C-alpha positions as semicolon CSV with decimal commas, in nm:
position;residue;x (nm);y (nm);z (nm)
1;M;16,797;6,918;13,026
2;A;17,141;6,886;12,859
3;A;17,292;6,533;12,840
4;S;17,665;6,424;12,846
5;V;17,875;6,126;12,820
6;N;18,173;6,127;13,052
7;D;18,134;6,503;13,076
8;V;18,131;6,543;12,692
9;L;17,828;6,731;12,592
10;I;17,605;6,544;12,342
11;A;17,298;6,751;12,353
12;T;17,213;7,110;12,489
13;A;16,897;7,181;12,692
14;D;16,715;7,376;12,396
15;E;16,752;7,082;12,150
16;A;16,429;6,895;12,098
17;L;16,547;6,532;12,051
18;D;16,336;6,229;12,120
19;D;16,474;5,953;12,348
20;E;16,591;5,731;12,042
21;A;16,782;6,023;11,898
22;L;16,946;6,100;12,233
23;R;17,050;5,742;12,279
24;Q;17,207;5,725;11,934
25;R;17,411;6,019;12,016
26;A;17,515;5,866;12,344
27;C;17,621;5,535;12,181
28;T;17,803;5,722;11,913
29;E;18,001;5,930;12,188
30;L;18,062;5,595;12,365
31;L;18,215;5,451;12,062
32;R;18,418;5,767;11,979
33;Q;18,575;5,789;12,317
34;R;18,656;5,411;12,309
35;A;18,842;5,465;11,992
36;I;19,059;5,743;12,139
37;G;19,112;5,525;12,429
38;L;19,269;5,250;12,208
39;G;19,462;5,479;12,011
40;L;19,256;5,456;11,702
41;L;19,162;5,825;11,695
42;A;19,355;6,131;11,795
43;E;19,294;6,264;12,153
44;D;19,227;6,623;12,007
45;D;18,946;6,500;11,789
46;P;18,675;6,759;11,785
47;V;18,367;6,706;12,000
48;P;18,069;6,634;11,783
49;R;17,851;6,928;11,699
50;E;17,473;6,837;11,689
51;G;17,554;6,484;11,695
52;A;17,782;6,499;11,382
53;V;18,125;6,343;11,431
54;S;18,427;6,405;11,239
55;E;18,523;6,214;10,922
56;A;18,814;6,073;11,112
57;A;18,601;5,972;11,418
58;S;18,352;5,795;11,171
59;E;18,646;5,597;11,014
60;A;18,790;5,522;11,367
61;I;18,456;5,385;11,492
62;E;18,431;5,158;11,204
63;A;18,769;5,024;11,263
64;L;18,697;4,978;11,636
65;L;18,404;4,767;11,554
66;L;18,606;4,566;11,307
67;Q;18,882;4,508;11,565
68;E;18,655;4,458;11,856
69;L;18,339;4,276;11,734
70;A;18,493;4,024;11,499
71;G;18,341;3,692;11,546
72;P;18,408;3,339;11,421
73;E;18,365;3,270;11,043
74;P;18,047;3,043;11,015
75;D;18,137;2,706;10,881
76;E;17,960;2,493;10,650
77;A;17,758;2,283;10,876
78;A;17,654;2,605;11,073
79;C;17,556;2,785;10,749
80;R;17,346;2,461;10,640
81;R;17,153;2,464;10,972
82;H;17,084;2,826;10,941
83;Y;16,959;2,779;10,575
84;E;16,725;2,511;10,676
85;A;16,600;2,679;10,979
86;H;16,545;3,016;10,773
87;A;16,452;2,879;10,445
88;R;16,180;3,132;10,378
89;Q;16,435;3,432;10,414
90;F;16,632;3,298;10,113
91;A;16,345;3,230;9,883
92;R;16,352;3,443;9,565
93;G;16,053;3,575;9,379
94;E;15,833;3,612;9,707
95;R;15,531;3,862;9,657
96;V;15,303;4,003;9,920
97;Q;14,983;4,203;9,876
98;V;14,999;4,499;10,094
99;R;14,784;4,785;10,237
100;H;14,933;5,038;10,472
101;I;14,869;5,368;10,668
102;L;15,167;5,592;10,671
103;F;15,213;5,836;10,980
104;A;15,474;6,057;10,819
105;V;15,780;6,197;11,050
106;T;15,828;6,544;10,942
107;P;16,053;6,825;11,087
108;G;15,922;6,927;11,423
109;V;15,679;6,651;11,470
110;D;15,641;6,497;11,829
111;V;15,766;6,146;11,740
112;D;15,649;6,003;12,070
113;R;15,300;6,150;12,036
114;L;15,291;6,043;11,679
115;R;15,388;5,677;11,780
116;Q;15,121;5,681;12,050
117;H;14,858;5,810;11,801
118;A;14,955;5,540;11,556
119;E;14,969;5,263;11,813
120;G;14,600;5,345;11,937
121;H;14,476;5,310;11,568
122;L;14,666;4,998;11,516
123;I;14,513;4,825;11,828
124;A;14,171;4,924;11,689
125;L;14,217;4,812;11,343
126;R;14,362;4,457;11,439
127;A;13,997;4,398;11,577
128;S;13,833;4,547;11,275
129;E;13,703;4,448;10,927
130;T;13,866;4,536;10,607
131;A;13,642;4,823;10,556
132;A;13,761;4,997;10,873
133;F;14,124;4,976;10,754
134;T;14,006;5,127;10,426
135;E;13,845;5,418;10,580
136;A;14,127;5,477;10,822
137;A;14,384;5,491;10,541
138;Q;14,160;5,739;10,358
139;S;14,132;5,970;10,661
140;L;14,489;5,913;10,813
141;S;14,746;5,820;10,588
142;N;15,009;6,055;10,459
143;C;15,087;5,840;10,154
144;P;14,890;5,890;9,826
145;S;14,769;5,543;9,861
146;G;14,542;5,651;10,130
147;A;14,297;5,754;9,861
148;D;14,279;5,393;9,766
149;G;14,228;5,252;10,097
150;G;14,621;5,218;10,144
151;R;14,651;4,952;9,865
152;L;15,011;4,920;9,750
153;G;14,931;4,615;9,537
154;W;15,154;4,313;9,486
155;L;15,516;4,398;9,587
156;R;15,849;4,219;9,577
157;T;16,155;4,285;9,791
158;E;16,304;4,529;9,536
159;D;15,982;4,738;9,536
160;C;16,036;4,834;9,888
161;A;16,268;5,037;10,103
162;P;16,496;4,779;10,275
163;E;16,385;4,862;10,625
164;F;16,035;4,809;10,528
165;A;16,099;4,498;10,320
166;K;16,255;4,313;10,597
167;E;15,930;4,334;10,795
168;L;15,707;4,209;10,526
169;F;15,917;3,918;10,356
170;G;16,026;3,582;10,471
171;R;15,735;3,566;10,722
172;S;15,388;3,402;10,725
173;E;15,164;3,662;10,888
174;I;14,823;3,744;10,727
175;G;14,609;4,043;10,813
176;V;14,715;4,358;11,012
177;L;15,072;4,318;11,140
178;P;15,084;4,328;11,521
179;Q;15,348;4,601;11,542
180;L;15,424;4,939;11,374
181;L;15,673;4,942;11,090
182;H;15,950;5,199;11,070
183;S;16,074;5,319;10,754
184;R;16,258;5,634;10,639
185;F;15,926;5,793;10,561
186;G;15,779;5,746;10,898
187;L;15,554;5,484;11,098
188;H;15,319;5,229;10,914
189;I;15,043;5,021;10,999
190;A;15,066;4,734;10,750
191;A;14,816;4,462;10,642
192;I;14,897;4,163;10,430
193;D;14,623;4,050;10,234
194;A;14,796;3,747;10,041
195;R;15,125;3,591;10,006
196;E;15,291;3,419;9,719
197;P;15,593;3,212;9,847
198;G;15,899;3,240;9,643
199;R;16,139;2,956;9,514
200;L;16,395;2,837;9,741
201;P;16,737;2,822;9,573
202;P;16,987;2,533;9,659
203;F;17,207;2,595;9,934
204;E;17,528;2,630;9,714
205;Q;17,351;2,938;9,545
206;V;17,297;3,134;9,847
207;R;17,591;3,011;10,079
208;E;17,735;3,356;10,093
209;A;17,398;3,522;10,169
210;V;17,352;3,276;10,442
211;A;17,712;3,342;10,586
212;Q;17,650;3,716;10,567
213;Q;17,320;3,714;10,739
214;M;17,497;3,513;11,020
215;R;17,784;3,748;11,056
216;Q;17,531;4,038;11,085
217;Q;17,322;3,883;11,345
218;H;17,652;3,821;11,538
219;Q;17,764;4,185;11,506
220;I;17,412;4,302;11,623
221;S;17,427;4,094;11,921
222;A;17,780;4,162;11,993
223;L;17,750;4,551;11,950
224;R;17,448;4,536;12,188
225;Q;17,648;4,388;12,461
226;Y;17,971;4,615;12,372
227;L;17,763;4,920;12,431
228;Q;17,601;4,794;12,744
229;T;17,952;4,726;12,882
230;L;18,080;5,089;12,779
231;A;17,757;5,252;12,920
232;G;17,824;5,058;13,250
233;D;18,181;5,203;13,285
234;A;18,070;5,576;13,183
235;R;17,928;5,870;13,350
236;L;17,602;5,947;13,189
237;Q;17,399;6,245;13,249
238;G;17,057;6,333;13,105
239;V;17,029;5,995;12,892
240;E;16,953;5,644;13,002
241;L;17,120;5,351;12,823
242;Q;17,106;4,979;12,927
243;Q;17,419;4,899;13,118
244;A;17,620;4,590;13,188
245;T;17,928;4,503;13,412
246;S;18,051;4,223;13,236
247;P;18,405;4,243;13,056
248;L;18,401;4,380;12,699
249;V;18,337;4,131;12,434
250;Q;18,664;3,989;12,277
């Protein structure tokens, strides 16, 4: 079925969009309309086509988020507490020995069915021996490493796509990870065979990195609440979003 936000069409009935892609379009349209309402974007800004907003809308949404979601600057004491509580995340030179099975997301693939397929294998492999992982990688993986049982060898952060690295480093798990990993290439079942901890630099050397991580965490939380509140005030058809009735974040 077609989907709309406040009567603005965001997807036609013949578009094959998964739920996540549809939600992304809806969230973008909520922000675009909010930018118009606050005078950050012209009222005659063209309606997005196939989810693509105008350059002016993209810039206005960025300005909107800077204006509406700005949080307090983390002070020295808060940064030190965060540094001490998340020390592993700021270590340098950490290495992990990884195996993986890639379920590639290609044009036309049914992502929901692919995810269900991958999750079924994940559950089975979490209770299996190493040999089972090797065999599964050889028969299932869309990565060339599948021929070698999915072995990627020893990796550092800079060896991985950022969205993949954040799920592997700064943690302590060994063995098959309990959730699928998502990257630009698709869905991954990953197993950590060994970890070599990095060196934790003094707080003074990573002070800005700590502050930036705290800013990002605030922005993620604030944006989630912001979108829920916008959704609560919107007329949504053909798409489901979490909604809230609390006032917009300041």
